[in-house]
C-alpha positions as CSV (number, residue, x, y, z in Angstrom):
1,X,0.0,0.0,0.0
2,X,2.8,2.4,0.9
3,X,6.2,2.0,-0.7
4,X,8.9,3.8,1.3
5,X,12.2,3.2,-0.4
6,X,15.4,3.4,1.6
7,X,16.7,7.0,1.1
8,X,13.2,8.5,0.6
9,X,13.3,12.1,1.5
10,X,11.7,13.5,4.7
11,X,8.7,15.0,2.9
12,X,7.7,11.7,1.5
13,X,8.0,10.0,4.9
14,X,5.8,12.7,6.5
15,X,3.3,12.4,3.7
16,X,3.1,8.6,4.1
17,X,2.7,9.0,7.9
18,X,-0.1,11.5,7.5
19,X,-1.9,9.1,5.0
20,X,-1.7,6.3,7.5
21,X,-3.1,8.4,10.3
22,X,-5.9,9.6,8.0
23,X,-6.8,6.0,7.0
24,X,-6.8,4.9,10.6
25,X,-9.1,7.7,11.6
26,X,-11.5,6.7,8.8
27,X,-11.4,2.9,9.5
28,X,-11.6,3.0,13.3
29,X,-14.2,4.6,15.5
30,X,-12.8,7.0,18.2
31,X,-13.2,4.2,20.8
32,X,-11.1,1.8,18.7
33,X,-8.5,4.5,18.3
34,X,-8.3,5.1,22.0
35,X,-7.8,1.3,22.5
36,X,-5.0,1.3,19.9
37,X,-3.2,4.2,21.6
38,X,-3.6,2.6,25.0
39,X,-1.6,-0.4,23.7
40,X,1.4,1.9,23.3
41,X,3.8,0.7,26.0
42,X,3.5,2.9,29.1
43,X,7.3,3.2,29.4
44,X,7.3,5.4,26.2
45,X,4.7,7.6,27.7
46,X,6.6,7.7,31.0
47,X,9.8,8.6,29.1
48,X,8.0,11.4,27.3
49,X,6.5,12.7,30.5
50,X,9.9,12.8,32.2
51,X,11.5,14.6,29.3
52,X,8.8,17.2,29.3
53,X,8.6,17.7,33.1
54,X,12.2,17.0,34.3
55,X,12.3,20.3,36.2
56,X,9.3,19.3,38.4
57,X,9.4,17.2,41.6
58,X,8.9,13.7,40.2
59,X,9.0,10.6,42.5
60,X,8.6,6.9,41.7
61,X,5.4,6.9,43.6
62,X,3.9,9.8,41.7
63,X,4.8,8.2,38.4
64,X,3.4,4.9,39.5
65,X,0.1,6.6,40.6
66,X,-0.1,8.6,37.4
67,X,0.3,5.6,35.2
68,X,-1.7,3.1,37.4
69,X,1.2,0.9,38.4
70,X,2.6,-0.2,41.7
71,X,6.0,1.5,42.3
72,X,7.8,-1.9,42.3
73,X,6.1,-3.0,39.0
74,X,6.7,0.3,37.3
75,X,10.4,0.3,38.3
76,X,10.9,-3.3,37.2
77,X,9.0,-2.9,33.9
78,X,10.7,0.4,33.0
79,X,14.1,-1.0,33.8
80,X,13.5,-4.1,31.7
81,X,12.3,-2.0,28.8
82,X,14.9,0.8,28.9
83,X,17.8,-0.4,30.9
84,X,17.3,2.4,33.5
85,X,15.1,2.8,36.5
86,X,12.6,5.7,36.2
87,X,14.6,7.8,38.7
88,X,17.9,7.0,37.0
89,X,16.4,8.1,33.7
90,X,15.1,11.3,35.3
91,X,18.6,12.0,36.7
92,X,20.1,11.3,33.3
93,X,17.8,13.8,31.6
94,X,18.4,16.4,34.2
95,X,22.1,16.1,34.1
96,X,22.1,16.2,30.2
97,X,20.1,19.5,30.4
98,X,22.4,20.9,33.1
99,X,25.5,20.0,31.1
100,X,24.1,21.7,28.1
101,X,23.3,24.8,30.1
102,X,26.8,24.8,31.6
103,X,28.4,25.0,28.2
104,X,25.9,27.3,26.5
105,X,25.2,29.9,29.1
106,X,27.0,31.7,31.9
107,X,24.1,31.2,34.3
108,X,25.1,30.5,37.9
109,X,25.2,27.0,39.3
110,X,22.3,27.9,41.5
111,X,20.2,29.0,38.5
112,X,21.1,25.9,36.5
113,X,20.4,23.5,39.4
114,X,17.0,25.1,40.0
115,X,16.1,25.1,36.3
116,X,16.7,21.3,36.1
117,X,14.8,20.4,39.2
118,X,17.3,20.5,42.1
119,X,16.7,23.0,44.8
120,X,19.9,22.2,46.7
121,X,22.9,23.3,44.6
122,X,25.3,21.3,46.8
123,X,23.4,18.1,46.2
124,X,23.3,18.9,42.4
125,X,27.1,19.5,42.4
126,X,27.8,16.2,44.2
127,X,25.5,14.3,41.9
128,X,26.9,15.9,38.8
129,X,30.4,15.0,39.8
130,X,29.4,11.4,40.8
131,X,27.7,10.8,37.4
132,X,29.9,12.7,35.0
133,X,33.2,12.4,36.8
134,X,33.9,16.2,37.0
135,X,32.5,19.1,39.0
136,X,30.0,21.4,37.2
137,X,32.6,24.2,37.3
138,X,35.3,21.9,35.7
139,X,32.8,20.8,33.1
140,X,32.1,24.4,32.2
141,X,35.8,25.2,32.1
142,X,36.5,22.3,29.8
143,X,33.6,23.2,27.6
144,X,34.9,26.8,27.3
145,X,38.3,25.5,26.3
146,X,36.7,23.3,23.6
147,X,35.0,26.4,22.1
148,X,37.8,28.8,22.1
149,X,36.5,30.8,19.2
150,X,35.2,33.4,21.6
151,X,36.4,36.3,19.4
152,X,33.9,35.3,16.7
153,X,30.8,37.5,16.6
154,X,28.7,34.4,16.1
155,X,29.6,33.1,19.6
156,X,28.2,35.8,21.8
157,X,27.9,34.4,25.3
158,X,24.5,34.1,26.8
159,X,24.2,35.7,30.2
160,X,21.3,33.8,31.7
161,X,18.9,31.1,31.1
162,X,16.6,33.7,29.7
163,X,17.8,35.2,26.5
164,X,18.7,38.9,26.5
165,X,18.0,41.3,23.7
166,X,21.3,42.5,22.3
167,X,21.8,46.1,21.3
168,X,22.4,45.9,17.6
169,X,23.5,49.5,16.9
170,X,26.4,51.8,17.6
171,X,25.9,55.3,19.0
172,X,26.7,57.1,15.8
173,X,25.2,57.6,12.4
174,X,26.0,54.1,11.3
175,X,23.4,51.5,12.4
176,X,23.7,47.8,11.9
177,X,21.1,45.1,11.9
């Protein structure tokens, strides 16, 4: 019905996906569609929930309640499916986001730890060092050394987690955009 050759471009793949979704909507009643979507493994939904809400206070118990599992069963099933416990996966996502913020911004450790869900900056620093092998400050320093093209106008440092508006003109008759 749908021939997707290896090397087909992205547009064709999206078009085919949309056709499949349209056919499913026509062939199945809304109740049947709900049943099909419920068959999607919960661990995929849990992973997506963690990726979207990593900065919130998430516990194994809250995840288990949200997805109608016991905490033990959720942990065992998730680990079997992904190789990580739900909390290890949450920590991994938080530390990936923090590492990205350390190299892409000059935000303080306190700002970064709070933005990824850790209220205690000291706990965050210990956990970061335990999992990544270096302190957050050392990670930032090494990241800065790797991108030593600081003189380039393309690499304007970011001053906070919130983007600032840059002044794009000079106080003279010559204005630049």
